BALOKOL-332884 format. One line per field, with one value per residue (C-alpha): x, z, y; residue in one letter. Coordinates in steps of 0.02 Angstrom, whole numbers. Example, Ala and Ser with C-alpha at 12.3 -4.5 7.8 and 13.67 -1.06 7.14 Angstrom:
! residues 2
c1 615:684
c3 390:357
c2 -225:-53
resn A:S
END
This chain:
! residues 305
c1 1849:1680:1551:1408:1270:1110:963:827:652:525:347:179:14:3:-3:73:224:358:456:476:527:649:735:750:825:946:998:1022:1112:1216:1280:1113:1046:859:794:616:494:338:265:226:359:484:403:466:337:212:291:139:16:118:164:349:477:494:652:690:674:777:929:938:1021:1049:890:876:740:634:577:703:593:484:298:301:412:320:371:314:370:510:580:571:650:798:824:806:919:1057:1044:1039:1198:1285:1233:1276:1461:1463:1307:1154:1021:853:715:555:383:209:194:178:207:362:434:400:484:640:635:573:637:530:550:648:539:576:704:646:600:680:553:405:478:498:314:259:365:276:107:32:30:-161:-156:-31:-134:-293:-214:-124:-287:-369:-232:-191:-328:-263:-86:-145:-230:-63:43:84:0:78:248:266:415:317:166:272:372:219:125:278:281:96:124:285:222:37:1:-40:120:56:47:219:293:220:292:428:603:594:448:541:684:799:772:767:595:461:286:216:45:-77:-258:-369:-456:-287:-227:-389:-375:-195:-245:-386:-272:-131:-245:-308:-127:-87:-221:-150:22:-35:-82:-205:-74:48:-73:-124:58:81:103:80:78:127:-4:89:98:-82:-141:-80:-216:-302:-248:-413:-513:-406:-415:-604:-601:-491:-615:-758:-836:-809:-810:-662:-740:-804:-632:-550:-674:-660:-470:-478:-596:-490:-334:-420:-472:-294:-230:-351:-284:-107:-160:-229:-72:49:-55:0:184:258:433:384:379:230:268:112:122:18:-81:32:194:344:447:606:519:461:635:714:589:632:817:781:718:879:1031:1141:1096:1100:1272:1348:1479
c3 178:264:203:96:198:212:149:259:187:230:175:209:131:10:111:268:270:202:112:267:376:244:239:428:423:290:401:554:465:336:214:147:-30:-58:-185:-250:-229:-299:-460:-534:-467:-587:-729:-794:-816:-691:-531:-469:-515:-423:-273:-306:-196:-240:-308:-136:-59:-194:-161:23:-16:-171:-242:-370:-485:-473:-637:-731:-866:-1005:-975:-1126:-1028:-975:-803:-703:-534:-607:-711:-566:-444:-561:-574:-387:-336:-451:-378:-199:-229:-304:-165:-28:-69:-17:85:169:39:103:-4:8:-65:-46:-193:-99:-248:-304:-128:-107:-274:-202:-27:-67:-244:-386:-440:-604:-756:-867:-1005:-1183:-1276:-1451:-1539:-1458:-1492:-1676:-1683:-1598:-1713:-1863:-1801:-1819:-1672:-1669:-1651:-1509:-1420:-1434:-1355:-1222:-1172:-1159:-1049:-943:-952:-801:-866:-1039:-963:-894:-1047:-1192:-1324:-1465:-1413:-1496:-1388:-1226:-1291:-1359:-1199:-1085:-1194:-1195:-1003:-1002:-1120:-1039:-858:-883:-775:-815:-839:-715:-581:-620:-612:-438:-351:-222:-198:-8:113:263:210:341:311:401:357:434:388:444:517:539:593:441:466:485:320:234:295:235:65:45:87:-24:-172:-161:-152:-308:-402:-339:-398:-578:-595:-737:-843:-808:-869:-1020:-1075:-1068:-1229:-1257:-1099:-1065:-986:-821:-823:-882:-717:-611:-491:-548:-729:-797:-700:-757:-937:-918:-851:-996:-1116:-1037:-962:-778:-685:-577:-407:-462:-531:-366:-260:-367:-359:-170:-161:-276:-177:-14:-89:-143:32:102:-18:38:220:182:88:226:360:275:274:445:387:392:573:606:671:738:694:787:695:753:768:689:559:662:808:695:622:795:846:692:734:908:823:725:833:709:579:698:765:604:585
c2 264:265:137:205:285:185:289:362:351:487:451:530:577:720:881:802:917:799:935:1045:897:836:1005:1006:831:889:1034:924:782:876:820:757:745:725:600:610:465:547:478:648:766:688:788:954:1092:1019:1086:1183:1046:914:1023:995:1085:1268:1347:1419:1246:1160:1270:1223:1056:948:870:730:659:816:896:791:715:780:742:626:506:348:288:137:70:-36:107:226:103:78:267:293:148:209:384:319:218:370:490:364:380:563:603:531:489:552:477:579:544:477:357:193:79:173:174:-11:-47:36:-39:-214:-237:-298:-479:-483:-511:-663:-652:-632:-791:-775:-887:-803:-630:-675:-726:-565:-457:-532:-468:-295:-175:-180:-370:-358:-226:-328:-482:-379:-296:-466:-541:-387:-254:-159:-156:-101:51:110:71:184:76:177:110:-59:-107:-83:-179:-322:-342:-338:-462:-574:-573:-621:-766:-831:-824:-857:-703:-522:-423:-293:-429:-499:-324:-295:-448:-418:-486:-472:-455:-381:-267:-194:-8:159:223:334:387:555:520:664:664:650:818:902:827:877:1057:1065:994:1120:1267:1205:1178:1356:1416:1316:1412:1575:1519:1496:1313:1350:1438:1296:1162:1265:1267:1078:982:794:689:508:393:416:605:613:538:685:740:899:888:826:956:1102:1042:1038:1216:1273:1193:1292:1136:1180:1345:1394:1359:1188:1151:1198:1101:945:946:965:817:708:751:706:539:507:546:418:286:330:311:138:87:133:49:-112:-64:-108:-62:122:178:290:465:553:737:867:1000:1142:1044:1129:1035:1049:962:820:802:792:658:557:563:495:337:314:356:262:393:540:493:425:563
resn M:N:P:P:A:A:P:L:F:L:A:G:Q:T:G:S:G:K:T:A:V:A:L:E:L:A:R:L:L:S:P:V:E:I:I:N:A:D:A:F:Q:I:Y:R:G:M:E:T:L:T:A:A:P:T:S:S:E:L:V:Q:C:P:H:H:L:Y:S:G:F:N:P:T:F:T:C:D:A:A:T:F:A:A:L:A:K:A:K:I:A:E:V:A:T:R:A:L:P:L:V:V:G:G:S:G:L:Y:L:K:A:I:T:H:G:L:T:P:T:P:K:A:D:P:K:L:R:E:Q:L:E:A:R:T:L:D:E:L:I:A:Q:Y:R:E:L:D:P:Q:G:A:E:K:T:N:L:K:N:R:R:Y:V:T:R:N:L:E:I:C:L:V:T:G:Q:P:A:S:V:V:K:S:E:W:E:T:S:H:P:D:I:H:A:V:Y:L:Q:R:E:R:E:D:V:Y:D:R:I:N:R:R:T:R:Q:M:F:E:A:G:I:I:A:E:V:S:G:L:G:P:L:S:P:T:A:G:K:A:I:G:L:R:E:I:Q:A:H:L:A:G:E:M:D:I:E:S:C:L:A:T:I:Q:Q:E:T:R:R:Y:S:K:R:Q:E:T:W:F:K:R:E:P:G:F:R:K:I:P:V:G:R:D:E:E:A:N:T:T:A:A:R:I:L:E:L:F:P:E:I:R:D:R:Q
END
């Protein structure tokens, strides 16, 4: 029996062409199964808003962790990493896992591993359980304001556990949850690097296409959202448009601007990630050319069969 296939990680800014390159890699390296590493494409019913792969793209090879969760599901880096690692291990027994996304923190949680959080303290837990949820929230906000912003504060279990981590470690739970098991993992990973103006042009065109594809109707049909899902780019602006607070062109332009800002943050993040080999991509370069160039970097993957 062949050993499990080591995953290939394909990262890049939003709008950099990851989906097209991933499908070309899947064609060249078959059998391949693609695993999502985007914080928002995990949600069902938000496919247009999050620029998830289309139905015609999804049928070209198996895809995992796309549109698999209700938007009420709260997901952080640790939760996502656990889901992704389990899926990678499963896929690796039968195909090459190709992990695709631009969420730097989620990818790093997979590749570097988050440091395990401390075990529950029974005596402390008993004390916390005796308090009201409002009391727990107030102390949690005081000790970890950034973490509290990202936590579903209506969920007592989440609040209690995060407050417990703060009290046991003496650090904000959000800091503890972002520490890494290893600083230099041995991984096969690439980052698609485009010129900034090229990325911005692609973002602007794609955003307009999203409006043509019915993004407003999609958002209008959404129900309750978790704190994670509620941070999807464009959601707030479209909700403002639906409420009559923003005209359509202002809504479009603002989403384009926010997406460009997000792409710049992604660029900054991956500059600090030496484990992801940078692949410069020309403005008119075809996805099959980019895929072939990636395989030249990893002959052990290209020639694994």
